[in-house]
N, C-alpha and C positions, 0 to 999 in steps of 0.2 A: 615390562614391569613384573617384578617378582610376585609370585602367587600370594604371599603373605601381605604384601603392600596392597595388592588388588582387593583382597578380602577386607582389609581395613577401610579402604575407600568405599566399597560397597556397603559396609556396615554403617558408615557415617551417612551415606546417601539415603539408606533406609530409615535411619533415625530422623533425618531432616524431612523425609516425605510423610512419615506417619506419627512421629512422637512429639510430645511437648518439650520444647527447649527454651530456657530462659535467655534473655539478652546476653548475660554473662557467659553462658555455655556456648552460644553462637559465636561470640567474640573469641573465646578460647579456641574453638575449632578453626576459626579463620586464621589464627596465628599458628596453630599446630600444622595446618595443611596449607600454608601460605603459597606453596609452589604447585599445588594441585588445582589446575583451573577448573576441572570438572566439579570439584567440591566448592570452589569459590562461586561458581555460577549458581549452584544449588543454594548456597548460603544467601546470596543477595536477593534471591527470590522469596526468601522466608520473610513473612510480614513483621517479625520481631527483630530482624537483623538490624543493627545500628545504621541509621541512614547515612551518616557521615562516612562510615567505613565503606558502605556500599557504593557511594558516589566515587570514592577513591579507586575502587576496584574496576569500575566500568571501563576506564580508559585502557585497561590491560586485556580486555576481552576481544575475541575474534568476532567478526560480523554474525556468524551463525549462532554463537552464544548470546550475543546481544539480542538477536531475534527471540530466543527462548525467554530471556528476561522480559522483553517488551510484551510478548504475548500472554505472559502469566498474569492473570487478574489479581493474584494474591500478592504480587510484588508491590512494594510501596509506590504510590502514584507518582511521587516526585522522582523516584529512581527510574521508573518506566519512562517518564518524559525526558529525563536527562539521557537515558539509554537511547531514545530516538535520535537525539542530536548527535550522540557519539556514533551511532550507526550511519547517519547521513554523512558525517565527516569521513568515515572510513569507506563508504560506498564508492566514492570517486576513484579510489586507488585499486578497486577490484577489477579482475579481468572480466570481459563481457559475459562469459558463461556463468560465472559466479554471481554477477549482477542479476542476470535473468533468474537464476535459482532463488536468490534472496527475494526478489520482487514477487515471485510466485507464492512465496511463503509468508509474506509480510501481512500484518493485520491492517485493518482499514485506517486506523489513526496514523500509522506510519506511511501508508500510501499517499496521504495528503501532502507529504513533503516532496513528492515526485511529480507534481502536477505539471511541471514545465519541461519534462523530458521531451526530446526530439527524435531519438533513435526509435524507429518503428518496432524493432525487436523488443526493446525495453518497454515501450508503450503497450505492446501486445501482452507482455508478461503481467503488467498491472491490470489491464482490462480483462484478462482471463483468470486472474486470481480469485478464488472462491470468496474471499473477504472483500473484494471490490464492491462498493455500493454506488447507488445512483448519485449520491452527493459527491463522491470522489470523481465520477465522470463529469458532472456539471462543473466542478472546480477546475478540471483539466480544460474543459471547453471555454472557461472564462478566465484562463490564466493570462491572456493578453499577449502570448508569444506566437511564433510561427506554428500554425496548427495543421499544416499539410501532412506531416507525419502522423499526427493523431487521426486524421480522417482515413489515412491508409490503414492504420491499425484497427480502426472501428469497422472497416468494411467487412461485412458478413457476420458481425457479432450482434447479439440481440439487444444491445444497449440502445441502438437508435430507434427501437420499437417502443421505448418508454416515452409517453406523451411529453413529459417535462424535458427530456433530452432532445426529442424531435423539435420541440418549440424553440429551444436555444439554438440548435443547429440551423433552423430556418432563418434566424436573424443574423447569422454569421457570414460576412462577406467572403470568408476563406473557405466556406463549405464547398465541397466538390459537387459538380453536376450529378455525378453518379449517386452520391449519397442523397442529395435533394430529391432526385427522381424516385428513390426507393421509399422515402418517408412521406410523400405527398398524401397517401391515404390515411396516415397517422396524425396529420395536422388538423387543428380545428379550423373552422371557417375563417376566422380573423387572420390566422397565420397564412392560409392559402391566398386570401385576398391581398394581403400585404406583399407577398411574393409576386403575385400576378401584376400588381401595379409598380413594383420596384424597377427603377431604371436599369439597374445592373443585373437583373434576373435573366438568366440564359433563356434563349428562345425555346429550347426543348423543354425547359421546366415550365414555362408559361403554357406551352401546348399541352403538356401532361396535365396541368391543373384544369385547363378547359375541358379536356376529355373526361377527367374524373368528375367534374361538376355536371357534365351532361348525363353521365351514367347514374349519378346519385340523386 
């Protein structure tokens, strides 16, 4: 990119970041820099940028740019929500490494779209994302699909130490014996008693509950 063009682009980006621009000015800039994705991305994050024009631009953005739009709280809420759907559609066509990078950087609202993932590497990316919340984890546990991969991804992570998460896991027939054994001290009395009386509860889990009850 020629230096003069680069300077023009940087000047526009600075104006968008710090100056007041009217809706007409924003529309003019969008037309003038129609082929500069960096500027288009900055424009649709501006709260005064025309909503209809922003929605039309979303489909042209790369997944990483969509993440920037979605994460920015100044972006029009409808544009952010539509951006989430656009990202989910494009996510399936990404290579594995890029999927992992995107999930590690995704905000909590976007992570909820991925509660039914099965690949352990992708699940781990969600669970170790700094924006991942307890509610996201609970949604994943209650998604109703095969959760064996999820339990492999949860292994060793602090989420199972959360009382609400531990309680949900204790009710899940797909929960692994290893996970159940690790969360027995975290369960309330009712959850432990239910496991102890459960017909499908593994013998080692029952024994660990009895041992814990004797010590406490």
